[in-house]
N, C-alpha and C positions, 0 to 999 in steps of 0.2 A: 643457387636459391634467390637470391636476389635479383638475379636476370628475369627468372621465372615470376616474380612477382610484378616485376616493371612489366613485363609482357602481358599479362592477365588482368592489371591494377594498375594503369599507368596514370589516373588520375588521383587516384587513391595513394598513390606513392609519392605524388608531387605535393599532395595536401597533409601528410603525416601529423606536424605540428597542429593544424586545425582540427584533423580527427581526433586526436588527443584531448586535446582542450575539449571536443564536444563529449566524450568518453568521460571526462570527469565532471563535467557540468551535468550530464546524466546521472552520475555517481552522489554529486551533492543532490541535486532535487529529491533521490531517492531515500537518501539516507537522511535529509531534514524532514519531507513530508511523511516519510514513514515512522520517523520516531514520534511525531506529533501525533501521528494517527493511532499509533499503538496507543498512546496513553488515550486518549480521548475516545478510540475504539474499546479497549477494555473496560474504562469506566463505565461507557452507556450498556455493555454486554452486561456488565455484574447489576446493572440499576434494573435494566428488562427481565435480568433473573430473578433478581430479590422482590422487585415490583408488581412480578407476575400472580396470577391467582394461585395460593396456595404458597408462594413464596417466603422467604423469611420476612421481608418488610411488606408485605400486600398492600399495593395500591394503585386500584383501578386508575384514577386520572391519570396518575405520571405514567404508567405504562401503556395507556393509551397513547397519550400525547406523543411520546418519544417513538414507540410504534408508529406511529403516522407521520411523523415528521422524518424518519428514517428512510420509512416507505418513500416519501415525498421525493426527497433526493437522489434515492437509488434509482427512481423513474426517470429523471432528465439526463438527456444523452449528455455526454461529458464536454463533447464540442461546444453544446450551448451550453451548458453549467459556465463554460470558461469567460465567454462573452455577457451572461447575466450576472457574474461576480466582479466585472471588470473595476466598475467605482468602489466596491469593499477592497477589492485589491490594492487599487491605489491609495486608497485611505490607510491601510494598515502597513503595505510594505514601502509605500511611496512610488511604484512604478508598475506598471501591467505587462513589462518586457524581462525577457533574461529570467536566470535563476531566480533572484529573488521575487518576479511578480508571478511565479509558476506557483512558491508554495502555496498561495490560499488556495487558488483551484484546486490543486490536486489533495489538499487537505480534504476537501469538502468532496471531492470526488471520492476519496478513500475510505473515509470514516465510517460513513453508512454500510460500506460494504463489511469492513472489517468489524463493525458491531454485530453485524449480522454472525459472521463466523465464531465471533465470542460467543455471543450466545447459543449458537450451536453447541460449541465446545462444551461450555460451561452446563450445558443441558444433560449432557451426558453422565453426570456425577450421579451415582446412586442415591437414592431417598434414605436410604438406610445408614448411609455415613452422614448425614446432614442429621436425622433425628437423633443418631447415636452423640454426636457432638451436642447437640441442644441438653439432652439427657444428661450428660456431664456437666452441663453448667457453662458452657460454651459462651462466650459473647457471640454478637452479630458480625462481629469485623474478625474475631479468631476463625470463626465457621466460613465465613467469604475467604480468609486468606489461607488456612490451615487445611478446609475442607475443598472448596471451588476451585482455588488457583491451584494447590499444589497437587489436585489429583485430576487437573486437566491439562496438565504440561505438554503431555504430547501432543492432543489434541489442539493446543492453542499454537506450540510449534506448526503443525500442519496448516492452521488459518492463517499464520503469521509468514508462512512460505509461499501459500497461495495468494494471499494480500500483494506481496512485493512483487511479485511475478505479473498481476494485473496492476500495479503501480508503474511499472518498469514500462507497460504498454501506454498509461495515460502519458507519463513525461515524453514518450514519444512523439503523441497526438499535440500534446503542449507544445512542444520543440517545432512542429509543423505550421504553430502560428504565432511564432515568436520566444517561444521561451528558451530557446538555444537547445544543447543538448546535441544528441544523436539525430532525433528527430529535424531537428532544425537543419543539421547538416546533410541528410538525405535528401531534402526536401530541396535546400536551397542551391545545393553543392552537386547533388545528383540529379532530382526530378527535372528541375527547371532548366537544368543547360545538358541535359539527356546523356549522364554519364552514367550508365548503369554500372559500372564496376564499384563507383561509390555507393550507391543502394547496397550491391550483394555485400561488401566489406562491414558496411553498416549491419545490416542482418547477421551476420557473421559473429560480430562484437556482442550483438544482443543477445543472442542463444548462448555465446559464453557467459553472459553475466545472469544468463536465466538459471542456466546449467549450475552454475557456480551456487546459486542460491537454493535450487532443489538439491544439491548435495547436502548442504550446511543444514538446511531444513529436515532433511530426512534423519541425519545423524545425531542432531538434537532429538526427533521424536524420539530414535531407536534407543539412544542413551538413556533419558529421561523415563523409560518406563522399568526400568532396573533399580 
């Protein structure tokens, strides 16, 4: 098996420590930016739902501002967003390269997308359940937690899965411009040196990561329905 790998992936086998480190960096970027994006995106999704027309806390000004800001950031290609946020990234992280320098642009690139996913998930809640909770005297916070969020767990799980898969793609793109991770490994050690086996091995690892995310997400969505 080892001889077969050396034959088909010669440069990859010589760069295993670097490949391992790049994989860990990709997972770190995904974990930290994904965690921050989950909190902020969920909060924005809830605000969009409760401040929309007919919502629990209807407020047209807040809704319109959030809606337009989210649409603005979603319309900016991520590679351009990376460069636009360089000063802010340096201010917050102290660097614009490596894993630390990737978190800020990844969060800005992911939160708007995830907020829309959460808005869509929460909007699927039956209005009758909300009205019933209001009739029972539940507070707004209780309705948000016990009705909107609790009833939307399967949809939220699917939204998280889709967002994480998208985030993996963003980490690869960020890596190609100096953020580290598998994207940087494939670009610097593969594409720039014409070592195609390194690019192929990177693709295989990314596919494996995405597959694991899909399996876990589907399992959570399925279990939460019962």
